N, C-alpha and C positions, 0 to 999 in steps of 0.2 A: 231825784233829790240827792244832793251832795251831803255826806255825813262826815264831819270833822270831830275827832275825839280829843281835841286839844285846842288851845288858843294859838292861832297862827303866829309865826314869828315876824310877819311883815303885814303891812296895811292891806286890807281887803277892799273890794269894790263897795261903793256906798250901799247901805242896806236900811230897810225898816226892820226892826228887831223886836220880837215878842219874847219875854223872859218868864219862865215859870216851870213848875214840875209837870203839868199837863197829865196828871195821873187819872186815867179812865177816859179822857177825851170826851167829857160830857157836853151838853148843849152850850154851857157857858164858854168852855174852851173852843168849841166850834165857832161860836159867834166872834170870839177874839181872833181866831185864825182867818175867818172871812174878812174881818176888818183889816188884818195885817196884809193879806194878799191884795185887797182893794187899795190900801194906802200905798203899798209898794208900786202898784201899777200906775197910780196917779202921779207919784213922785219919780217914776221911771228908775227905780232902784231895785235891788235884790230883796226878796222876802226871805227873812231868816228867823230862826228860833234858837234860843239858848235854853237848854235844860240840863239837869244835873244827875249824876250817878256816883254814889247812891243819893237817895233823897236826903237833904240836909238833916232832917229829924232822925233818920236812920244813923247818921254819923254821930250826932250829938247825944241822942237818947235812944239807942237801939231797942232797949227793953220796952219802951212805951211808944215807939213809932207806929203810925197807922198801917194797917194792912194795905198792901199794894193792890191796885185795881188792874194794872197791866204791867207786863214786862217791858224792858227797853225795846225789844224787837217790835212788840205790838204798838208801842208808842210811836216809833219811827214809821211804821206802816200807816198809822192814822195821819201823821204829819205829811207823808207823801200823798195820801189821798186828798188832803186839803190843799194840794198844789204849792206847799212850801218848797222853796228852792234850795235852801241850805239849813242844815241842823248842826248846831254846835253842842256836842255832848261833853259837858265839863265834868271832870272827875272832882267830886267834892271830897277833899281830904284836908288834913291839918294845915297844909300850906295855903290852900285856897281859902280856908276859913279865916285866915289872918289878913287877907287882902282888905284894906280899908275901903270905906265907901268912896272916898276921893280917888283912890287908885283904880277902883273898879270903873268909875265913870270916865276918868281921864285917860288912863293907860290902856284899858281893855275896850271900853265902848267907843270912845272918841278916836284914839290914836290907832288902834289895831283893827277893830271891826268896822270903823268908819260909819258909825250909826247916825242916820239922819232922822229917824223917828223911833220912839220907844213905845211899846204897848205892854202894860203890866196890869195886874189887878189892883184895885184901889187900896188894898191893905198890904201891898208888896213892900217888903223890907230887904235890905241888902247890905253887904259889907260886914267887916268884923263886928261882932256883937250886935248885928242887925241894926246898926246905927243909922243907915240911910233910909230915906222915905221918898215917896213920889215928889214931894215938895223940893227935895234936893235936885232931882232931875230938872225941874223947871228953873230953879235958881242957877243951875250950871249951864243953862241955855239950850237944853235939849228940847226937841219937839215931842212933847208928851201927848199922845193921841188918846182922846176920850174913848171909852169902851162902852159897848151896849150892855145894859143891865138885863140879865136873863132871870126871870122869876117864874116859879111854878107853885101851885097849891101844895101845901104840906099835908100831913095826916090829919090836922085839925081844920083842913079846908081853908087855910090862910095862905096868902102869898109869901113865898120865901125864896131867897136866892138859891139858884142851882149851884151845888158844890160837890166836890169829891166826898166830903164828910157825909152828905145826904145820901149819896150813892152807896157808900159803905154801910150805912145804917139800914138802908132798904134791903141790901143783899144779905146782911147778917140776920135780918128778921124774916127772910124768905119772901119779901114783897117784890117779886121779880117784875111785875107789871109796873110798879112805881119806878124801879130801877130802869126799866125800858124807857119810860117816859122821860127820865132825867138824862139818859144817854142818847135818846133818839134812835135806839136800836137795842136788840137783845144783848145782855151782857155775855161776853165770850172770853174764852181762854184758848190760846193756840199753843201748839208744841209739836214735837216730832214723835211719831209712833215708834216705841222701842219694844224690845223683847222683855217679857216679864216672867213670872214663875209659872205661868200657864194654869193657875188655880181656877180661874174663871172657866176655862175649857173643861177642867176636871169636874166642875160643878154643873156642867151642861149649859153654861152661859159664857162663851168665849168673849174676851174683851180686848179692845185696843188700849194699850197702856201709853198714856201721853206723858212725855218728859216735862216735868213741872219746873218752871223758873220762878214760881211764886212760893216762897218759903212759908209765908203766912197769908193765905188767900183770904179774900173778903167774905167767902161763904164756904160752908162745908155741908155734907149730907148727900142724899140721893135725889136725883132730879130727872125729869123728862128733858131731853136735850136734842139738838140736831148736830151731828158731826158732818161737816161739809154738806149740810142739807138733808142728811139721812136721819129719820126718826130713831132715837136711841134712848138708853137709860144710862146714867152716869153715877158713879160713886166718887165723891171727892172727900178725902179724909185719910185717916191712919189705919183703917181696917182693923178695928179693935178685936174682932173674933179670931183673926189669924195670929198664931203664935209667933213670937220673935220681937225684935225691936220695932216699935211703931215708926212708920215712915210715911210721910205725906205722899199720896198718889192720886192720880186721876185715871179711873178705869171706865171705859165706855163700851157697853154692849149694844151693838147696832142691830135693830130689829130686822129679822128676815134678810140677813146679809151673810154671805160666805165668800170672803175674798181676802186678799193680802194687802195690808196697808203699811207694812213695816218700812221705816225710814221716810215715810211721807209726812210732810208738815200739814197739820189739819187744824181746823177751827171748830171749837165746841161752843155752841150757843145754849145758854141755860134758859129754859122756858117755863118750867113749873116745878116747884119743890114737892117731892113725894113724902119725904120723912127725914129726920135726923139720923145720924149714924147710931147704931145700937150694937152692943156686944151680946152675941148669942151664946147659948150653952154649947153649941157644937156646929159642925159644918152642915149637918142635915137641917137644923133649924135655920141656918143662914140660907141654904139652898131654897127652902120653902118660902122665905121672905123675899128672896130675889125673884122667884116666880110670881109672887104677889105684886112686887114692884113693877114687873113687866106688864102685868094686867092693867095696873093703874096707868102706866105710860101709854099703852095701846088705847085705853079709853080716852086719854087726853088728846092723842093725835087723831082719834076718830072724830072728836068734837072740833078739833083745830087742824083740819086737813092741810097737809103740806105736800107739794109735788115731789115725786121721787126723781132725784137727779141721777145722771149716769156717772158712776164713780169707778 
């Protein structure tokens, strides 16, 4: 997949274009991308996606912007897996925020990206002050492709549209099975294994420290997870028992593993919430709780057996 982090200066090959934030890549996003790829194939044009960095709400109201479900790298990985051919990652800044709906349609979509079909959510808004709607695409002569509606039962057992908001709510409440259903897979965070303070090793539970690109993750706490398929226990949070300035970290203790993962890019799948983060009176109390967390994780994996991959 070709990734362009700017709007090209010359006209591109004809494309079918899906526009959105695609945070989390849930079943609704997957249905849209499947429709995109199928539409592009029928029209014999390039399948392309336009997404934004940062999220527009992070630009306008950073204090109240929603927690991110995935980093840009994770998002691009999902787009590539969906067989999207081109991804336009547009920097959402003050200049781009001033582009009018008319200029966005005519200068960017029509004249530069050579858009032959547009796929967006039904509530999609665009242009300065969010003045543009899907009706404007139709009025301007664009081929607006109808999208499949993806619904699933909510907590009240009623049908509700699959959305990133629902995924965030499920993760925040520790409802990982519900999040799995909405995503079509276990929720995961990926990152590079980096050197830490080695406190886990000192406590008898060595951990892989994952470099976090999520400043405000959708979930925190202690979980039974799989790191690249290996049964593990993870702590995602600020480690309140450890003295010093609180800093978000993802630390993973791999069960029955003794190896070197430094500098490796790994995927951590969240499978079962064990508990919230707690501030303990000292390191001995923390060590005892970690031992208990490991027992809970082992019991979980015994009931939900996973094959041991070679790592």
